[in-house]
N, C-alpha and C positions, 0 to 999 in steps of 0.2 A: 569340267566339274566332276570329280570322282566321288560318288556317294560314300564309299568306304573311308576316304580321307576326311570328308566333311563331318562324318558321324563317329570318328575314331574316339573322341573323348567319351561319348556315351557307351561305346563298346568297352572301353576300359572300366567304366563305372559298373557295367553289367557283370564283367568278370569278377569284380570285387564283391558286389552284393546286388542281386536282382532288385531287391526292395528299394535300394538307394536310387536305382535308375527309375523305378516307378514313381518315386517321390519327385524326382527331377522332372519327369514328364508331366505329372499332375500340376506342377508349378508353371510349366511352359505352355499349357493348353490355353488357347485364346477363346475365352467365353465370358459372357456377361455375368457379373456377380449377382444381379437382381433381375427379376422379371420386369418386362417393359409394361408401362401403363397398368399397374395392378388395380382392379376395381375394388378390392376389399383389403387394402392395406399392403404395405411393402413386404415383399417376400424374397428370400434368397432363392436363386434359381438352381435347379438340378435337372440336367439333361439326361433323358433315358431313351432317346430314339436312335440309338447307335445302329440299329439294323436298317435304318433309312439312310443316314449319313453320319459319319463320325465327326470328330472335332479337329480343327486346324491347330498347328503347332507354331509357336513363335520362332523356334529355331529354323524351321523350314522356310518361313517367310524371310528371315534374315539371310539365309543362304541364297535364296532366289534374288533378293535385292542386291546383295553385295558381290556374289560370285557368278551370277548368271546374266542378269539384265545388262550390266555394263559391257558384256561381250556378245550380246544377242545379235544374231543375223539369221538369214534363211539358210536351210540345210541343203538346198538344191544346187549349191556351188561350193567349191573348196579353193577358190582362187584368192580369197582374202583371209586375213588372220582371224577376223570375227566369225566368218562362216566356218573356218576349220575348227575353231574353238567350240562353236555351237554343235557342229556335226560330231565332234569327239564326245561332247557331253551327252548327246542323244545315244551314241553308240555305247557309252559306259552305262547308261540307264538300262539299255536293252540287255547288256551282258549281266548286269546285276539281277534282273528279273529271271534271266535264264538260269543263273546259278542258284537262285532261291527256289526255283520250281523244278530243278533237276531236268531241264529240257535239253536234250542232246543236240549238240551243234556240229558233230563230226560230219564232214561232207560225205554224201552218198550213203550214209548210214540209213538203214530202212526206217529207223525211228527218229531221224533228224527232224527237228521242229523249228518253227519260225515264231517270233514274237511280233505280233501285229498290234499296233496301237489303234484303237477303234472307238471313236466317239467318246461318250462320257461314262459308259458303263457296259454291263453285259448285254443290254438290248441290242446295241449296235453290233457287237461281236456275234450274237446269235443270228441276226439277220444276214451278216456276211457269210456265215456258213450255209445258210439257206440259199443264198444266191450262188455261192461257189458250186453247190450241187445242182443248180438250175431248177430248184423246186418251185420257183415262181414262173418258170417258162415251160408251159406244157408242150409247146411246139418242139422243144428239145426232146422230150420223152416220146412224142409221136414219131419223130425222125428216128430216134434210137430203136423204137419198137418195130418200125417198118424195116429197118436195116437188118434186124434179127429175126424177122418173121418167116424167112425162107419162102416168101411169096414169089410170084412171077416177076420177071424183069420189068414188065409194064407197071406192076404195082409199085416197085421200088422207084421207077423213074417218075412217077406221078404222086409223090408223097403228099402233096398239098391238095389233092382232089378228094371230094367227099367219098368217092367210091373206094379209094385206097384206105381212107381213114377208118372205114367200117371194119377193117380187119383188125384194128388195134384199139378202137374207141368203143365205148359203151356208155350211153347216157344214163343207164340205171346202174346202180352199184350192186352187182351180183354178190359181192362179198359181205353184204349186210352191214356195211360200215357207213354211218351217216356222213353226208357231205358237210363241209364247213358251212356255217350259217350264211356267210356272205361271200363264198368263194366265187371268183370270176371265171373259173375254169370249167369246161366240160369234164366228164369223168373218163379216164382211160379204162380200158378193159382191166380187170383185177390183176391178171398175171403180168401186166406191163406197168403197173403203178408202183412207185417207190413207197416205202412204209417207214413211219417214224414211231418209235416207242418212247413214251414218257410216263411220268408218274402222276398220280392224283395230287401230289404235293406241289406241283410246279407253279412258280410265279407266272403271271400273265405274259411276261417277256419270253418265257420258254414254252409258251402254249400257243399264243395267237399267231406268231410267224409260221408255225407248222400247220395250224388250221387253215391259214390263208395260203395254201400251197396245193400242188397237185398230188401230194402224198396222202395216203391213208394214215390217220393218227390213231394209235392204239394206246389207251390209257391203262397203265398197270396199277392195280390197287396196292394198298399197304397191309401189313399184318397188324395184329393187336398192339404190338410194341411201337407202332408208327414208323416202321422201317419198310423199305420196298419188299414186296412179295416176290422173291426170286423164283419160286415155283411157277407162279403165274407168268412171269417174264419168260421163262424157258418154254412154257406151253405155247406162248404166242410166237416165239422165235421159231419153233418147230413148225407151227401152222403156216408161217409166212417165209419159210426158208428159201423158196424159189423166187422171191421178189428180186427185181434188178438192183435195188438199193435198199439196204436195211441199216437204219441209223437210230441209235439209242441216245437220248439226251435227257439226263436226269439231274435233279438237284442233289448236290453233295450233302445238303442238310436243309431241313424246312426252315423258312423264315417266320413260321408261326409257332412251331413247337421247339425248335432248337435241336431236335433229334437228328443225329448224323446217319447217313446211309453208308453202307460198306462199299466204297467205290471200287475196291480191289475185286471183290466177289462179282460185282455187277460187270466190270470190265472183262473179267475172265469169261463170264457167261456170254456176253455179247460177241467176243472174239471167237469163242468156240463155234458160233454159228455164222461167222464171217460178217458180223455187223460192226459198224463203227461205234465207238464209245466216247461220248462227249458228256462233260459235267459242268453244271452251273454252280460256281462258287460265289455268286453275288452276295448271299447272306452270310454263310459261315466261313468264307475265305479268310477274314481277319482273325479267326480263332482256331484254325486247324492248319496242318501242313498241306500244301498243294504240291503234289509230287507227280510229275508226268510219267516217271518210270520207276515205280516203287519196287523194291526187292521183295519177292514172295516166292520162296522155293517151291511151295505146293502148287503154284500156278503153271509149272512147266508141263508142256504137252509131251506127246510121245517123241517128238523130234527135239525136245529140249528147249523149245521157244517159250519165253516168259509171256504169258497172255494178260498180265495185269497192267500193261501200259495203257495210257490214255491217248486217244486220237486227238483230243482237244479239250480245252477248258475255257470258260468264260468268267471274267473277273471284273467286278465293279470296285475300282480302287478308291473311290470316294467314301466307301464304307470302312476303310482302314484308318487307323490313327494317323493324322496328318494328311489324309487323302483328299479332303475337299479341294476341287480344282484339278485333280489328277485325271489321267486318261483311263478309259476302259481298255481291257486287254483281251485279245484272242491269242492263245497259244495253241498251235495246231501242227500236226505232222505235215511235212511238205507234200506228201502224197495226195492229200485232199484237194490241193489247189490245181492239180492236173488231172483229177479224176474225170471230170466231164469230157475233156478232150480225149482221154485214153479210152473211155467206154462209150463214146458216141456211136461208133460203128459206121461213121460216114466220113467223107473227105472234107466236110464243112469245117471251117475254123471254129472251134469251141474253146480256144485258149483266150478267153475274154475276162478282163478284170470284173470283179463283182460290182465295182463302181468306176467306170472309165472316167479319166480326167487327166489333168496335168501331172506329169511325172510318171505316167504309166506306159509311156511309149519311148521307143528309141528314135523313131523318125516318122514324120507326117508330111505328105505332099498332097497336091490336089487329087482328091478322089481315092487316096490310098494312105494306109498307115501301118506301122509295125509295132506291136506291143513288146515290151521288154520281157526277157525271161527271168529277170530278177524279181522274185516273189515279193520282197519287201516293197520295192518300188511300184510293182504292179497293183498291190493291194492297199497301199496307203496313198491314195490319189490326192492331189492338191498339196498345198502347204500344210504340214502337220501342225498340231497344237504343241509347239516346241516346249513351252514352259510347263504344260501339263505332262508331257513326256518325261522331262527331267524331274519333276516332282514325283512322278510314279517311281522312278528309280530310288529316290530318297525313302519313299514309303516302304519299299520292299527291303531296302538295306536295314531300316529300323526293325522291320518284322523279323529279319534274320538275326539281328543283334539280341532282341528279346528272347527269341526262340519259340517256335510254334508249339513244341511239346510242353514247355513251361506254361504258355498261355492256355492251352487246352486243359491242362490239369487244374489250373486256377479256376477256369470257367466251370468245370465239372463240380468242383467243391462249392462254388458260389451258387450255382443252379440248384444243387441239392439242398442247401441251407434255405434258400428262398422258397422253394417248392414245398418244403416241410411246413413252413409257416402258413402258406396260402391254402394248403390242403388240410390244415388242422381241423379237428372235430368242431371247434367253435365257428369255423368258416364254412362248414359243409353245405349249409342251406343258403349261404349268402354269396359265395365266390365259386365260380366254375372256371377252373384252369383248363383250357382246351389242349387236348393231347397230352395230359399228364401221364408220365411213364416212369417206370423204375429204371429205365436205361439212362446211362450218362447222357447229358445234353448240354448244349451251350446255354448261357443264361439269358434266354429270351422267353417272354411269357405273354400269352394271349389269354385274356379272361373277360368274363362278364360278371356283373354284380346284380343279383336278384333282389327284389323287394317282396318277401314272402307275404306281406300284409295285403298286397295287391295282386289280383289274378287276371288272366286273360279272359276273353269273352266266354270261352268254353270252360273256364275255371279249372283247366288241367295243368296250367303252368304259371309260375309267378311272372309278373312283369319285371322288366329290368330298368336300370338307369341307362338311358340312351348313351351309346358309346361316345358320341360327339360331346354330349354334356358331361359325361364322366371325365373325359380328357380336359374339358374346360374347367370343371370343378377342381381337379387336381392342380391345375395351373393357377387358378385364381386364389385358392385358399392355402395351397401348400408350396407353390412355386415349382411343382414337378411337371416336367414337359414330357408327355407321352402321346402316342398317336391313336386315333380312333378310325375304324373302317373295316375293310376286309383285307387290307394289306396286299392288294393286287394278287390275290390267290383265291378267287371266288369259288371254284369247285371244291377246293380243299376246305375252305371256310364253311361251306354248306355242310360238308361231311362232319366236321368237328362240332358244328352247332346241332348235329343230329337231325338234320332235315331229311325227311324221306322224299321219295320221288314226287309224291303228290303235293307236298308243301312247297317244294322247290318250284314246281310248275305253277302253283298258285301265286307265289311271289313274282314269277316271271310275267304272268298274265296281268297282275295288278300294276307292276311297275312299268311294264312296256306299253300299257294302254290297250292291250288286247281284250276282247270280250272273254267271259268265263267259258264260252263254248269254243274259244279260240278261232272265231270266224275272222277271216282275213280282211284287213282294211278297216276294221271297226275298233272303237275305243271303249274301254270299260269306264271311261270318265264321263259321267253324266254332265251335260252342259249346264244343267240347273245349278251345279256347284259353282260355276263361274258367274259372279254377280253381273258382269257386263253382258253376259250372254242372255240374261233374262229379257233384256230389251231388244235383243237381236243378235246376229252373229258378231261376236267380238273380234273375230279374225285370229284369235289366239288358239282357239280350239281346232281350227282347220288343219293344223299340222298333224293331228292324230288320224286324219283321213288318208294320209300317205301310206302307200303299200310298202314303202321302204322303211323298215323299223329303225334304221340307223339315222333317219332324218327326224325322228321324234325325240322329244324330251321325256325323261322319266316322269310318270304321273305324280309321284310323291317320293322324293329322295329320302325324306325322313323315315320312311318305312323300310328302306333298304337295310337288311340285317347286317350286323357286324359286331365288333368287340374292340377293346383297347389292347394295345401291345406296348410293352416296355422292355428294355433290355439293359443289362449291365455289362460293361467291358472290364477287362482285367485291370484297368487303371482306375476304376471307380472306387472312391474312398469308402471304407467300411461304414463310416457313420452316415454316409449318404444312402447306402443300401438299407441300413436299419431305419432311417427316416422314411424312405419310400414305403417299406413294408408296413411300418406302424401307421402311416397315413392311409394306406389302403385298408388296413384292418378297421380303422375308425370310419372310413368312408363306407365300407361294406355295412356297418351297423346303422349309421345315421345320415349318410350322404343324401339319401332320397329326400330328406326333410328340407334340403336346400333348393330343390327343383323349382319351387314357385318364384325364386329370385330371378329366373330366366324365362324367356319366351322363345318359342320355336317357330322358325320359318319352315312351314311344311314342304314348300316346293324345293328349297335348297338343302334342307336338313341341318341348317345352322342354328345354333343357339346364341342368344345375346342377352345381356343383362337388362332387366327392367330398371331403367334409370331412376324413375320416381321412387320405386321400392328401395333401390340401393341407397338413395339419399336419405330416405326416411329411417332406414335401419342404421346407417352410419351416424345419423344425427344423434342417436342415443348412446354412441360409443365414444369414450374419450379419445381425443386426437393422439395422445401418447400411445394408446393401444394400437391405433391405426398405423402409426409410424414405426412401431416396434417390429423390426424385421427378424427378431430371434425366432428360431423354429419352435421353441416352446410356447410361442404366442399363437401359433396357427390354429390349434384346436379351440382355445378360448375365443378366438375371433370368430370361428365358425359357429360356436355355441351362441355367442352374442347375436349372430345373424338369425339363427333359428329362433331364439327368444324374441327377436324383433318381428319375425313373421308371426309368431304366436300372438304377440300384442296386436298386430294389424288385423289378423283374422278375428281375434276376440272383439276388437273395436267394430269390425264389420258386423259381427253378430249382434252386438249391443245396438248399433245404429239401425240395423234392419228391424229389430224388434220395436224400436221407437217409431220407425216409419210405417210399420205394418200393423201396429197395435189395433187400429180401427178395422183391420181386415183380417183378424185372427183366424177366421174360419176358411180363408182362401189359401190355396197353395198352388205352386207351379210345379207340376209333376215333370221331372226331367227324365229323359230316356237313356242317358249315358250309363253304361255299365262298366264295371271294373273293380272298384274296391270291394273287399270282402266285409263280412260281419254286417253291422247295421249302418254303414255309411250310406246305404241306399236311401235311408229315411231322411237324409239331409239334402235331398235334391232340390228342395224348394228354397234353399238358402239364398238370400240376397237377390231377389229379382229386380229390385229397383234402386241399385246403388247409385247410378248416375243422378237420379232425382234426389237422392238423399245426401249427395256430396255437400252442397251448400249448407243444408241444415246442420250437418255434422260440425262444420266450421263454427257455426253459431253456438251449438250446444257444448262444444268442447271447452269453451271458456267457463262453463258452469260447474265443471268438475271440482270436487273438493279434495284436499290432500288427506291421504291415509297414512297412518303410521306403519312403518315397515317392521315387522316382527324380527327379533334377533334370531339368527340361525346358528346352531352349535358349530364350532370349527370343523368337526368331522363330517358335517353335512353341507359345507359350503360347496358351491359349484366349482371353485378352483382352490387348490391348496396353496397356502403361503410358504409351505416348506421349501427349503433350498435344495433338498434332495428328494428323489422320487420315492413315493410310498406305494407299496403294492399289497394286495391281498392274495392269499394262496401261494401258488408257485410262479406267478407272473413276476418277472424281473427284467429290467433293462438298464443299460448304462447311462449315467447322467454325465453330460459333457457341456457345461457352460451354455445351456440352452440350445445346443445344436440338434438335440433330439426332441421328439414330442415327449414331454414329461407327463406321464399319465398316472392317474390315481384310480384304482378300482375301489369304489365305496360299497361296502357290503351291508345291506340291510337285513336284519334277522328274519324279516317277513317277506323278503324279496330275493328270489334265487338268482336274479340277474344283476351283476355289478354294473355300475355306470362308469363309462370311460370319460375322463375329463382332464384338462390340462392342469399342470401344477407349477408351471414356471412363472405364472403371473396371477395376481389376485383378481377376483372378479370385481369389475367396476360397473357391471350392467345394472341399470335401474328398471329393467323390464319386468321383473317379477321376483318373487321370493318363494322359498320352499314352505309349503303350508303343512306344518306338523300335525294339524288337527284333521287333515283330510283323510286319514286312514293309513294303512300300511304302505301304500305306494306314494312316492314323492310326487307332489303336485306344485305347479307354479301358480301362485295366486296373482294373476295378471292384473295390475292396477292401471287405470287410465293415467296417461301422462299429461301433466299440465304444461302447456306450451306458453311461453311468455311473450311471443310476438307473432304477428300475422304470417311472417315468412315460414315459420315452423308449422302453422296451421295449414298453409297451402301445400307444403311438402307432404304432410300427412294425408291431406285430401287427395292429392295426385296419386299417391301410393295406393290408397284405397280404390281409386278408379282403375288403376292398372291391375289390381287383384280382384276386380268385380267378377262375379260368377258369370255374367253374360259375356264378358270378354274372354274368360277362360273357356267357356263353352264354345265360343266362336273359334278360338285357336284349336280346340280339340276337334271340332267339326271339319276344319281344314285338313286334318290328318285322316279322320274316318270318313272318307269321301264316298264310300259305298259299303255294301254289306261285306264284300270281300276284305276291304280295308279294316273294317271293324273286327272281322274274324282273325286277321293276321297281325293286328297291332300287338307289338311285343314289348313296348316300353311304357314306363309310367309318365303320364303327362302332368303338367302343372295342375290341371283340374283334379286328377286323381289324388294328388298329394294334398291339395287344398281341402278336399273332403275328409282326408285323414285328420287334418288340424281341426276341422269343424266337429268331427265325431268326438274328438277328445274333450271338447267343451260340453257336449251333451251326454256322452256316455263314456267316461274315462276307461282306458284299458289298464289291466294289471298283468304285467308291469307296464309302465308308461313307455311309449316309443321315443320319448325325448331324452336327450343326454342330460 
């Protein structure tokens, strides 16, 4: 199966017009049109997690089904027609990748490279290089050091004795480089230790394997533009120039910021000091050229040798278009696979595969075996994932057809457009784009959304919408799929979030369960927090007594810092990009008001819908609105849910007043801190909701109907207009409801316009705009008359789910101690509930509600 032949029709289309090919690809992508099990109405799905995994293609699946599977066989033999066909297909896939990455295949060429299919992504490839250099085998480095120590013959002959080891081993790190947190190795003497250089930007896959080795790990910082600090790298190379192995392994571009590093300059600098140059293309590989031997006339040294070559690259093919199910790739110079044998300094066999197994040997007898000198056979142990290998060839052939230069140019333009919107003055206090830079970048964005109305305990920073909840809200209300967390780049995430050393250490002590004094073996978790522990040892807290930190659970995953990340690929539709940006703009202004719809599991950090509240809110929304999947309906639906929460909190307030009228002089002073202004005065709100629940059901039937005042058309919550109306300079394209159709309603006495949908009329009965309330719009929330007991029960259950005692209990599960209260960085349902309550007692101007 030849990838070039199979994709020839797409190649011809690309030659005719690149945009025609992109449209063909867009139609061929295998993806669901709608979100699965939407809690708040049907939504069209938009996938924006391309930096995690890309999308499969129908054409690739058809090729595999029709041209590969019928002729499938194992590649470890060539005596049958099917095995020869499959072996040829794998060979063609390998040659396709070689051609697309400019990897030299000329025998005996000093830069000759091998294409190794390795696992499912870069992680496997990185670990293979670690093993090839024996960085997990400290005994190798001890043997090597002994052979080169020019010690006495007796010292060399007894390399395994403690006496001889003292010549090359040192239990303390005299080089002042901290040992890995869980390294199983003693420490070699500094001059005998290998050294690995990497950047602060690295994914955990390009950090942890090196930490868990006998090498010293040197982290190179970045400059203000978020590129590698080449001056700092050179300083470290000079400092460590006498080490037995110097290996640089750097991300070609950050998976958080999308900023590309200059791989040519980095490679030249590493080779200048005889260090190996490896690059991780897991994140940015689908969007830029991967060139093992780039042409760079300025890189020639005095002897005319080009120093810009790469010793190896790591590739996660599943992140490429059509790549799900494809293999990970290691492309590396042949030299590295024999380095350990060549530099061991002993007669011992060091020509050992990184993963010994079937296919790696020429012959095996009792007690003896001979490994093959064929690098591909030796480093691809066992039966390969043949289908994944062939799919990988198709991926790279498509990448070559589209053209990396064309892709990168489009990514730069797209990133610039989106970044301009997200960093606009109107978003300055609401959205923080991590690593925002004027440099060209790939279209991946990591951001947080702040709630300026709510402050942290020290009142120095605004609380945020929790990244896991923000991702959930974008999915549930807009159908947009993005990811929340630290994206497996913890150290870089901490830097981008502007954590200083002290704050980072505090988060570590809190989440790991260590005491604030960092005393060993103790937990910062107070057993009184555990309800079962009050009666005795529950057995669950005993795990924190373990001295091995890796055997403990995090004390509260909900407090682990993070952000959301989303990305656009070159084949993302323009209208999808616009919809995502508009949705984020709306979410930045009003999204926090949706927080009480969800509850947080403090231990797991997961958010889930409050089912009773959801049912109560949706009960007031017409079914045709709920079933309307047009994108223009997303904001009106979200506003209806906010209005529903307003009504529920208003009913709670009314109910509490009726229940506590005989105890008007009593109040329950609550200790929670967070919201600003006068929200503190509402801490006594609803202490007895559970007792009031049944009474409310009885009282609700006594409500009388109120007339709903007419609202002028220009003041309606949603516009009936078929085209989008804007105020000022704001303008967006209208496209059959595929965009969020927004209207900015400008009140002469209110400097803040309100953003609302215009694709659908408002059918909510939850409230009306009270024109007599003053210059700021106000919802006159009217009690709803329910005509059956079922609706009474739905409403009562919702009120119980939103009771203040329950919200306080959820909040207490997060704020488990003083350090947790200090470090809490996100707005809880309790915080936002108090905002709703404050608006009933002391309305803000302008109103926080849409």
